[in-house]
C-alpha positions as CSV (number, residue, x, y, z in Angstrom):
1,X,111.8,39.3,58.1
2,X,109.5,41.8,60.0
3,X,106.6,40.9,62.2
4,X,104.5,43.0,60.1
5,X,104.9,40.4,56.8
6,X,103.8,38.0,58.8
7,X,100.0,39.4,59.3
8,X,97.2,38.9,56.7
9,X,94.6,40.7,56.7
10,X,91.3,40.1,55.2
11,X,88.0,42.3,54.7
12,X,84.8,40.8,55.9
13,X,82.5,42.5,53.7
14,X,80.0,41.0,55.7
15,X,81.5,42.2,58.8
16,X,79.3,44.4,61.1
17,X,79.7,47.7,60.7
18,X,82.3,49.7,62.9
19,X,79.7,52.5,64.1
20,X,76.4,49.7,65.2
21,X,74.5,51.7,67.9
22,X,74.9,49.2,71.5
23,X,72.3,47.5,71.9
24,X,73.7,46.8,75.7
25,X,77.0,46.8,77.8
26,X,78.8,44.5,79.3
27,X,78.4,45.8,83.2
28,X,74.3,45.0,82.2
29,X,75.3,41.6,80.9
30,X,77.7,40.8,83.5
31,X,74.8,41.8,86.2
32,X,72.2,40.2,84.9
33,X,74.3,36.3,84.3
34,X,75.1,37.1,88.1
35,X,71.6,37.6,89.3
36,X,70.1,34.3,86.9
37,X,73.3,31.9,88.6
38,X,72.9,33.0,92.3
39,X,69.0,32.4,91.1
40,X,69.6,28.9,90.0
41,X,72.2,28.0,92.9
42,X,69.3,29.0,95.2
43,X,67.0,26.6,93.3
44,X,69.9,24.0,93.3
45,X,70.7,24.5,97.0
46,X,67.1,24.5,98.1
47,X,66.3,21.4,96.4
48,X,69.9,19.8,97.1
49,X,68.7,20.6,100.9
50,X,64.9,19.4,100.7
51,X,66.8,15.7,99.1
52,X,69.2,15.9,102.1
53,X,72.1,17.5,102.3
54,X,73.8,16.3,105.3
55,X,75.6,12.6,106.6
56,X,74.0,10.0,107.7
57,X,75.1,6.5,109.3
58,X,76.1,6.0,105.6
59,X,77.9,8.5,104.2
60,X,76.4,11.4,103.0
61,X,72.8,11.9,101.4
62,X,71.3,12.3,97.7
63,X,71.9,16.3,98.1
64,X,75.3,16.6,99.7
65,X,78.1,17.7,97.0
66,X,75.4,19.1,95.0
67,X,74.5,21.6,97.7
68,X,78.1,22.5,98.3
69,X,78.5,23.0,94.6
70,X,75.3,25.2,94.4
71,X,76.7,27.1,97.6
72,X,80.0,28.1,95.4
73,X,78.0,28.8,92.4
74,X,76.3,31.2,94.6
75,X,79.1,32.6,96.2
76,X,80.6,32.9,92.7
77,X,78.1,35.0,91.7
78,X,77.5,36.8,94.3
79,X,81.5,38.5,93.7
80,X,80.4,38.9,90.1
81,X,77.9,40.7,91.2
82,X,80.5,42.9,93.4
83,X,83.2,42.7,90.7
84,X,80.5,43.8,88.3
85,X,79.1,46.9,90.6
86,X,82.5,48.2,91.9
87,X,83.7,48.4,87.9
88,X,80.6,50.4,86.9
89,X,82.7,53.6,88.1
90,X,84.5,53.3,84.6
91,X,83.6,53.4,81.5
92,X,80.5,51.4,80.0
93,X,82.4,48.5,77.4
94,X,80.1,47.6,74.8
95,X,79.1,43.7,75.3
96,X,77.0,43.8,71.6
97,X,76.0,46.0,69.0
98,X,72.7,46.1,66.8
99,X,74.6,44.8,63.6
100,X,76.4,42.0,65.9
101,X,73.0,40.7,67.8
102,X,71.6,40.5,64.0
103,X,74.2,38.3,62.7
104,X,74.1,36.3,66.0
105,X,70.3,36.1,65.9
106,X,71.0,34.7,62.4
107,X,72.0,31.6,63.5
108,X,70.2,31.2,66.7
109,X,66.5,31.4,65.5
110,X,66.7,29.2,63.1
111,X,68.9,26.9,65.1
112,X,66.1,27.5,67.5
113,X,63.5,26.7,65.5
114,X,65.3,23.5,64.1
115,X,65.0,21.8,68.0
116,X,61.6,23.2,67.2
117,X,60.9,21.4,64.2
118,X,62.5,18.1,65.9
119,X,59.9,17.6,67.6
120,X,56.9,17.5,65.5
121,X,59.1,16.7,61.8
122,X,61.3,14.4,63.2
123,X,65.5,15.0,63.0
124,X,66.4,14.2,58.9
125,X,63.5,16.3,58.2
126,X,64.3,19.2,60.3
127,X,68.0,18.6,59.2
128,X,67.5,18.5,55.7
129,X,65.8,22.2,56.1
130,X,68.2,23.6,58.7
131,X,71.1,22.3,56.4
132,X,69.4,23.7,53.6
133,X,68.3,27.1,54.8
134,X,71.9,28.1,56.0
135,X,73.8,27.7,52.8
136,X,70.7,29.2,50.8
137,X,70.3,32.0,52.8
138,X,73.2,33.2,55.2
139,X,75.9,31.3,52.6
140,X,74.1,32.5,49.6
141,X,75.1,29.2,48.3
142,X,72.7,28.3,45.2
143,X,69.4,26.4,45.7
144,X,70.2,23.2,44.4
145,X,73.7,23.3,45.5
146,X,71.9,23.2,48.9
147,X,69.2,21.3,48.3
148,X,71.9,18.4,46.9
149,X,74.2,18.7,50.3
150,X,71.0,18.6,52.9
151,X,69.6,16.0,50.6
152,X,73.3,14.1,50.8
153,X,74.1,14.9,54.4
154,X,71.0,13.9,55.8
155,X,70.8,10.7,53.7
156,X,74.0,9.5,55.2
157,X,72.7,10.5,59.0
158,X,69.5,8.8,58.4
159,X,72.1,5.3,57.2
160,X,74.7,5.7,59.8
161,X,72.5,6.2,62.9
162,X,69.2,4.1,62.1
163,X,70.6,1.7,59.5
164,X,74.2,0.9,60.4
165,X,73.5,1.6,64.2
166,X,70.1,1.4,65.1
167,X,69.9,4.5,67.3
168,X,66.9,5.6,68.1
169,X,66.0,9.1,66.7
170,X,63.9,11.4,66.7
171,X,61.5,10.3,63.8
172,X,58.6,11.9,62.2
173,X,55.4,11.6,59.6
174,X,57.9,11.0,56.6
175,X,59.9,8.3,58.4
176,X,56.5,7.0,59.5
177,X,54.8,6.8,55.9
178,X,58.5,4.9,54.9
179,X,57.7,2.4,57.5
180,X,60.6,3.0,60.0
Protein backbone atom coordinates (compact mmCIF):
# COMPACT_ATOMS: atom_id res chain seq x y z
CA UNK A 1 0.00 0.00 0.00
CA UNK A 2 1.55 3.30 -1.04
CA UNK A 3 1.55 6.41 1.07
CA UNK A 4 -0.76 8.22 -1.35
CA UNK A 5 -3.55 5.73 -0.71
CA UNK A 6 -3.62 6.77 2.96
CA UNK A 7 -4.04 10.48 2.24
CA UNK A 8 -7.56 11.79 2.51
CA UNK A 9 -8.19 15.17 0.97
CA UNK A 10 -11.34 17.01 1.89
CA UNK A 11 -12.15 20.32 0.26
CA UNK A 12 -13.63 22.91 2.57
CA UNK A 13 -16.03 25.09 0.59
CA UNK A 14 -15.82 27.79 3.26
CA UNK A 15 -12.00 27.86 3.36
CA UNK A 16 -10.41 31.26 2.78
CA UNK A 17 -9.30 32.04 -0.76
CA UNK A 18 -5.63 31.48 -1.57
CA UNK A 19 -5.37 34.81 -3.38
CA UNK A 20 -6.61 36.91 -0.46
CA UNK A 21 -4.41 39.98 0.20
CA UNK A 22 -2.08 39.96 3.21
CA UNK A 23 -3.05 42.00 6.25
CA UNK A 24 0.22 41.76 8.15
CA UNK A 25 3.55 39.94 7.80
CA UNK A 26 5.03 37.49 10.26
CA UNK A 27 7.96 39.82 10.90
CA UNK A 28 5.67 42.66 11.97
CA UNK A 29 3.75 40.35 14.31
CA UNK A 30 7.04 39.11 15.79
CA UNK A 31 8.21 42.68 16.47
CA UNK A 32 4.86 43.80 17.93
CA UNK A 33 4.61 40.72 20.16
CA UNK A 34 8.18 41.11 21.39
CA UNK A 35 7.61 44.80 22.16
CA UNK A 36 4.39 44.04 24.07
CA UNK A 37 6.11 41.30 26.07
CA UNK A 38 9.07 43.61 26.76
CA UNK A 39 6.67 46.29 28.06
CA UNK A 40 4.93 43.67 30.23
CA UNK A 41 8.31 42.50 31.57
CA UNK A 42 9.28 46.09 32.41
CA UNK A 43 6.00 46.75 34.23
CA UNK A 44 6.18 43.47 36.15
CA UNK A 45 9.86 43.99 36.94
CA UNK A 46 9.24 47.50 38.26
CA UNK A 47 6.24 46.42 40.35
CA UNK A 48 8.07 43.44 41.84
CA UNK A 49 11.14 45.59 42.56
CA UNK A 50 8.81 48.01 44.35
CA UNK A 51 7.35 45.23 46.53
CA UNK A 52 10.79 43.84 47.33
CA UNK A 53 13.01 41.73 45.09
CA UNK A 54 15.81 40.80 47.45
CA UNK A 55 16.47 38.65 50.50
CA UNK A 56 15.77 39.76 54.02
CA UNK A 57 16.33 38.00 57.35
CA UNK A 58 13.40 35.61 56.79
CA UNK A 59 14.15 34.71 53.17
CA UNK A 60 13.09 36.07 49.82
CA UNK A 61 10.83 39.10 49.71
CA UNK A 62 7.47 38.83 47.90
CA UNK A 63 8.78 40.14 44.58
CA UNK A 64 12.00 38.12 44.44
CA UNK A 65 10.97 35.23 42.17
CA UNK A 66 8.51 37.22 40.03
CA UNK A 67 11.17 39.89 39.49
CA UNK A 68 13.63 37.39 38.09
CA UNK A 69 10.91 35.81 35.97
CA UNK A 70 10.24 39.25 34.50
CA UNK A 71 13.97 39.65 33.83
CA UNK A 72 13.91 36.33 31.94
CA UNK A 73 10.80 37.45 30.02
CA UNK A 74 12.53 40.72 29.14
CA UNK A 75 15.64 38.91 27.92
CA UNK A 76 13.54 36.54 25.82
CA UNK A 77 11.69 39.54 24.36
CA UNK A 78 14.95 41.24 23.45
CA UNK A 79 16.12 38.01 21.82
CA UNK A 80 12.85 37.87 19.88
CA UNK A 81 13.32 41.47 18.71
CA UNK A 82 16.87 40.72 17.61
CA UNK A 83 15.82 37.58 15.77
CA UNK A 84 12.99 39.46 14.05
CA UNK A 85 15.34 42.19 12.81
CA UNK A 86 17.98 39.70 11.66
CA UNK A 87 15.43 37.63 9.75
CA UNK A 88 13.89 40.78 8.24
CA UNK A 89 16.32 40.43 5.37
CA UNK A 90 14.53 37.26 4.30
CA UNK A 91 11.33 37.42 2.27
CA UNK A 92 8.38 38.68 4.30
CA UNK A 93 6.04 35.80 5.03
CA UNK A 94 2.32 36.52 5.35
CA UNK A 95 1.02 36.07 8.87
CA UNK A 96 -2.66 36.43 8.08
CA UNK A 97 -4.67 37.22 4.99
CA UNK A 98 -7.84 39.28 4.86
CA UNK A 99 -10.02 36.19 4.38
CA UNK A 100 -8.33 34.38 7.29
CA UNK A 101 -8.70 37.42 9.53
CA UNK A 102 -12.39 37.62 8.64
CA UNK A 103 -12.85 34.01 9.84
CA UNK A 104 -10.96 34.71 13.07
CA UNK A 105 -13.05 37.83 13.71
CA UNK A 106 -16.22 35.78 13.13
CA UNK A 107 -15.29 33.91 16.32
CA UNK A 108 -13.50 36.65 18.28
CA UNK A 109 -16.18 39.36 18.05
CA UNK A 110 -19.09 37.17 19.30
CA UNK A 111 -16.88 35.78 22.07
CA UNK A 112 -15.91 39.30 23.13
CA UNK A 113 -19.56 40.34 23.06
CA UNK A 114 -20.38 37.24 25.15
CA UNK A 115 -17.92 38.42 27.81
CA UNK A 116 -19.55 41.86 27.85
CA UNK A 117 -23.08 40.43 27.84
CA UNK A 118 -22.22 38.16 30.78
CA UNK A 119 -21.65 41.27 32.91
CA UNK A 120 -25.15 42.62 32.24
CA UNK A 121 -27.32 39.63 31.32
CA UNK A 122 -25.68 36.91 33.40
CA UNK A 123 -23.85 33.77 32.30
CA UNK A 124 -26.87 31.72 31.32
CA UNK A 125 -28.60 34.26 29.06
CA UNK A 126 -25.30 35.24 27.45
CA UNK A 127 -24.46 31.56 26.88
CA UNK A 128 -27.85 30.99 25.29
CA UNK A 129 -27.30 33.92 22.91
CA UNK A 130 -23.74 32.84 22.07
CA UNK A 131 -24.62 29.23 21.33
CA UNK A 132 -27.74 30.05 19.33
CA UNK A 133 -25.92 32.79 17.44
CA UNK A 134 -22.91 30.64 16.57
CA UNK A 135 -25.06 27.74 15.46
CA UNK A 136 -27.30 29.93 13.31
CA UNK A 137 -24.84 32.44 11.85
CA UNK A 138 -21.59 30.50 11.65
CA UNK A 139 -22.90 26.94 11.40
CA UNK A 140 -25.91 27.82 9.23
CA UNK A 141 -28.05 25.44 11.29
CA UNK A 142 -31.83 25.75 11.29
CA UNK A 143 -33.19 28.35 13.71
CA UNK A 144 -35.30 25.91 15.71
CA UNK A 145 -32.34 23.52 16.16
CA UNK A 146 -30.10 26.41 17.22
CA UNK A 147 -32.60 27.70 19.77
CA UNK A 148 -33.40 24.22 21.12
CA UNK A 149 -29.75 23.27 21.48
CA UNK A 150 -28.89 26.56 23.16
CA UNK A 151 -31.83 26.21 25.55
CA UNK A 152 -31.03 22.59 26.49
CA UNK A 153 -27.32 23.32 26.99
CA UNK A 154 -28.04 26.42 29.07
CA UNK A 155 -30.64 24.56 31.15
CA UNK A 156 -28.23 21.68 31.81
CA UNK A 157 -25.51 24.18 32.72
CA UNK A 158 -27.90 26.00 35.09
CA UNK A 159 -29.01 22.78 36.81
CA UNK A 160 -25.45 21.49 37.08
CA UNK A 161 -23.79 24.61 38.44
CA UNK A 162 -26.55 26.53 40.17
CA UNK A 163 -28.67 23.76 41.66
CA UNK A 164 -26.56 20.59 42.00
CA UNK A 165 -23.15 22.06 42.87
CA UNK A 166 -24.41 25.42 44.19
CA UNK A 167 -21.64 27.34 42.42
CA UNK A 168 -21.99 31.10 42.36
CA UNK A 169 -22.14 32.20 38.72
CA UNK A 170 -22.68 35.67 37.24
CA UNK A 171 -26.42 36.26 37.21
CA UNK A 172 -28.51 38.81 35.41
CA UNK A 173 -32.04 40.22 35.49
CA UNK A 174 -33.67 36.97 34.32
CA UNK A 175 -32.33 34.99 37.27
CA UNK A 176 -33.33 37.83 39.62
CA UNK A 177 -36.86 37.75 38.21
CA UNK A 178 -36.97 33.99 38.83
CA UNK A 179 -35.76 34.45 42.40
CA UNK A 180 -32.36 32.79 41.96
